[in-house]
N, C-alpha and C positions, 0 to 999 in steps of 0.2 A: 499674455498678449504678445510679448516679444520673445523671440528665440535667437540668440546670437551665437553663431558658430564661425570661428575664424578660419574660413576656407573659401576658396573661389568657387563660384557656381559652375563655371566651365574651366577646364584645364587650359593653361596658357603655355605655349611652347614657341618661344621666339627663336627663329632661325637666323635672322639677320636684322640689324638695326637700320632705321631710315630716319635720319635727322629732320628732313624736310616734312615728312608726315607727322613726326612727333611735334614739331613746331605748330603745324596746322591744328592738330588735335588739342594741344594745350591752350591755344588761343581761343578755341571754342568753349573749353571748360573753364579756364581761369582768366580769360581776358576780360576787359571792361564790359563787353556785351555778351559774355558767356553765361552759361547756365549756373556755374558756381557763384559768380558774382550776383546773379539775380537771387539765388537761394539765400546767400548771406545778407542781402539787403532786406529781404522779407523777415529773416530771423532776427536781424538787429533792430528793425523798426518795431517789432512786437514789444520791446522793452520800454518804448516811449508811448505806447498806446494806453490811454486811461480806461478804456472799456474792455472788460474781461472777454465778452463774446468775440469782439473784433481781434483781440490778442490771440484767441484760440484759432481764428481763421488764418491770421498771419503765420502762426506756428505751423498749421496744417499745410498751407501753401508752400512755405519754406521747406518743410520736410519733403513734400512731394517733389518739389523742384530739385532738391539735392538727391533724391532717389533716382531721378532720371539720369544722373551722372554715373550711376553704377553700371558696370558691364553686364550685358545680357539683357 
C-alpha cells in the first residue's frame, strides 16, 4: 500500500534566497492557523477519541491535511 522513496517529486534549483517570501510561506505551513497546525491537531485529537471509527476518521483527515503540505 505504501511505497517510500526518499527523493523529491520535482527537482528544486534555488538560485537566490528571499527571506520575506520564506517568512510568508512558513507562516502558512507552521503558523497557528496554518495547514501543519491543523494536521497536528487532528492527529493529536485521535488519541483522546474513545470510538474507533471516529479515531480512524481523525487519522485520515490529519494525514490528508499533512499531505497537502507536500510540494507538488
